[in-house]
C-alpha positions in Angstrom: 0.0 0.0 0.0 1.3 3.5 -0.8 1.3 6.3 1.7 -2.0 8.2 1.9 -2.0 11.9 2.5 -4.6 13.4 5.0 -4.1 17.2 5.2 -0.8 17.5 7.0 -0.6 13.8 8.0 0.4 10.6 6.3 -1.0 7.1 6.7 1.6 4.4 6.6 1.5 0.7 7.0 3.6 0.1 10.1 5.0 -2.7 12.1 3.5 -3.4 15.6 5.6 -1.9 18.4 4.2 -4.5 20.8 5.7 -7.9 20.3 2.9 -9.6 22.2 0.2 -8.4 19.9 -0.4 -10.5 16.8 -2.1 -8.3 14.2 -3.0 -8.5 10.6 -2.4 -4.9 9.9 -1.1 -1.7 11.5 -1.7 1.9 10.2 0.4 4.6 11.7 -0.7 8.2 11.1 2.3 10.5 11.1 2.4 14.3 11.4 4.5 15.2 8.3 6.1 18.2 9.9 7.4 16.5 13.1 7.3 12.9 11.8 5.6 11.9 15.1 3.0 9.2 15.2 -0.4 10.9 16.1 -2.3 7.6 16.4 -2.0 4.0 15.4 -4.8 1.7 14.3 -4.3 -2.1 14.5 -6.1 -5.4 14.6 -5.8 -7.2 17.9 -6.1 -10.6 16.2 -4.5 -12.4 13.3 -7.1 -15.2 13.4 -9.7 -15.0 10.6 -11.4 -18.3 11.1 -14.7 -16.8 12.4 -14.7 -13.8 10.0 -14.4 -11.3 12.9 -11.5 -9.1 14.1 -11.2 -6.7 17.0 -9.4 -3.4 16.3 -7.8 -0.8 18.6 -6.6 2.8 18.4 -3.6 4.2 20.3 -3.7 7.9 20.4 -2.6 11.0 22.3 -6.0 12.1 23.6 -5.2 15.7 24.5 -3.7 16.4 21.1 -6.7 15.1 19.2 -9.3 16.8 21.4 -7.5 20.2 20.9 -7.0 19.8 17.2 -10.1 19.5 14.9 -7.9 18.7 11.9 -6.4 15.7 13.7 -9.8 14.6 14.8 -11.0 14.6 11.2 -7.9 12.7 10.2 -8.7 10.1 12.8 -12.1 9.6 11.3 -10.7 9.4 7.8 -8.0 7.0 8.9 -10.5 4.7 10.7 -12.7 4.7 7.6 -9.8 3.7 5.4 -8.6 1.2 7.9 -12.0 -0.6 8.1 -12.3 -0.5 4.3 -8.8 -1.9 3.9 -9.7 -4.8 6.3 -13.0 -5.6 4.6 -11.4 -5.6 1.1 -8.4 -7.7 2.1 -9.8 -10.4 4.3 -13.1 -12.4 4.4 -14.5 -10.5 7.3 -18.1 -10.3 8.5 -17.6 -7.9 11.5 -15.1 -5.5 12.9 -15.3 -5.0 16.7 -14.1 -2.2 18.9 -14.1 -2.4 22.7 -13.9 0.8 24.7 -15.2 2.5 27.8 -18.1 5.0 28.2 -15.6 7.9 29.0 -13.9 7.6 25.6 -16.5 9.8 23.9 -14.2 10.9 21.1 -13.7 7.4 19.8 -17.4 6.3 20.4 -18.6 9.3 18.3 -16.1 8.8 15.5 -17.0 5.0 15.3 -20.7 5.7 15.3 -20.3 8.3 12.6 -18.7 5.6 10.5 -21.6 3.2 11.0 -20.5 1.2 14.1 -23.4 0.3 16.3 -23.4 -0.6 20.1 -23.4 -4.4 20.2 -23.1 -4.6 24.0 -23.0 -2.2 26.9 -21.6 -3.9 30.0 -22.9 -1.8 32.9 -20.4 -0.7 35.5 -18.0 -3.4 34.3 -14.7 -1.5 34.9 -13.3 0.3 37.9 -11.7 3.6 36.9 -10.5 6.5 39.1 -12.8 5.5 42.0 -15.9 4.8 40.0 -17.4 1.9 38.1 -17.9 2.7 34.4 -19.5 0.9 31.5 -17.5 -1.0 28.9 -18.9 -0.9 25.4 -18.5 -3.1 22.4 -19.2 -1.5 19.0 -19.5 -3.4 15.7 -19.3 -2.6 12.0 -20.8 -5.3 9.8 -19.9 -5.8 6.2 -22.9 -4.9 4.0 
């Protein structure tokens, strides 16, 4: 895959930085001016036997929240990432697991067509409170 330009950023296929994670694909979105990775999208599984994969996003929350351009690039990169996965593998569903306090990612995923598959009430203890864990799904049409 060739690099894709998104405003001032570039999407590159990257190698996983975490040796324990087996993934099919990693996208790193780099700021062209600083060459710093703004966020990384990757699959958490390399097993396609059931037609489902779980994806994750690593990002610097404060930078994205403060910069509308980066937020738009996150949405574009996630759209391209999910399209890439559906085109290259026999997938039925792409899953994303997050917590209720990650509003940015939840809104971006729902804008892209993800739906809430499960809402696990008060499933996770975070900073003195129990919060909900959510599983969102995008199905191939």
